[in-house]
C-alpha positions, 0 to 999 in steps of 0.5 A: 414502481416496477414500471418506473424502474423499467422506464428509468433503465430503458431511458438510461440505456438509450442515452448511453448508446445515443451519446457514444463518443462522449460515453466512450471518453467518460469510460476511458477517463474513469478507467484511468482513474481506477488504474491509478487507484488499483496501482495504489492498492498493489503498491501498498501490498508491495511496500508492506511485503518489502517492509516486512522483508526489511524488518526481518533483516533490521535489528539492534546488536548490543556488544558487552565489555570483555570483562562482563560476566556471562551471568550478567549478560544473561540477566540483561537478556532476560530483562530485555525480553520482558519489554513488550516491544521486543520480538526476539533476543539472541545471545552470542557468546564471545566464543561463538562469535569467534567460531562464526568469524573463523568459519566466515574467513576460513579461506582467507589465510592472512586473517586466519593466521592473524587470529591464531597469533593473537592468542586470545579472543578479541571479540565481544559477547553480544545480544541481537534484538529484533522488535515487532516494528521499526518504530519500537527500536528507539524505545529499546535503545532508550532502555539500554541507556539505563545506567545499570545496564550501560556500565556493561555495554561497550556499544549499541548498533542503533543509530546506523540502522535508525538512519536507514529506517527513517529514510525508508519511511520517508521515501514510502510516505512521499511515494504514497502522497504522489500516488494519492495526488494522482488518484485525486487529480484523475478522479476530479477529471473523471468527475468533470467529464461525467458531469459534462457528458450528462449535461450534454445528454440533458441538453440534447434531450431537453425537449423530451425532458420538457414533455416529461415534466409537463405531463407530471413526471417525477424528479426520480423519473427525470433524474434516474436515467442519467444517474444510472448512466453514471453507474453503467460507466463506473461498472464498465470502467471497473471491469476494464481497469482489471482487464488492463491491469491483468497483463501488467501484473503478469509482466511485473510479477517475476521482477518484483519477486526477484527484488522482494523474496516471497512476494507473488503479486500475481497470486495476490491478484488472482486470490483477491480478484473479486475484492479488487473488482468490488473496490474498483466498482465502488470507486468507479460508481461513486465517481459516476453517480456523484457527478451525474447527480450533481449535473442533473440536480443543477438542471432541475433547479433551472 
């Protein structure tokens, strides 16, 4: 067994270097496919962070009629907090809302004077509701439509926020589909290149293979070196893809951090380097081994 394995590796290394240009093209194509795959991984990290950042800013504001007693508002607050979709509920009284409004416009003499001349507080008490997920706001808004609650409510700021959420989800889904399509396309191209490379290698070594089969060499010994070639190409492409990705990550990281606070994509890259190498290696080896296996199997049938 050890002798067979050593021969398989020796033959595979010899073929790997003998078909230098074809091997190089194969590695380049697999590397491109892996770069797109890596881009999808990074994109998912970025979008998850972006969604988390946006979720923190999205909420539902429930405004109550000015004649609604504070006790009633607090009871409604307690009932809303009992919903499993609700993360937090903040109560802002009309007096507090007026204080915040005055503080925000303290430098605007016209607005400050107008508020003083009103003689009464025109602002309504409100609840600010945050959900665990954007998809849960519809359920919360539906709960607020209950007639027992709606009689005290003047307005709910749900529809406008829902438009933003739906548009964001649609954009992210389309980008994910495009990225997935590019990965599949490049993977197929890489697989075809590996397939043809192995076929050409088999053709150039047809006499040697014929002798091996004539003396009773097993299919494992004949097929093994070419499958190992696919493994080598996939592993080299995996390492190259991360080497190429490293300066790109370094370059874009500051720009992404400025758009999405708290996102440090370079830190993610360094802290997950071995996991990323594993994913890239599995994907690259998968392309190489599958294409090599199909190519060799077709030859052995002839």
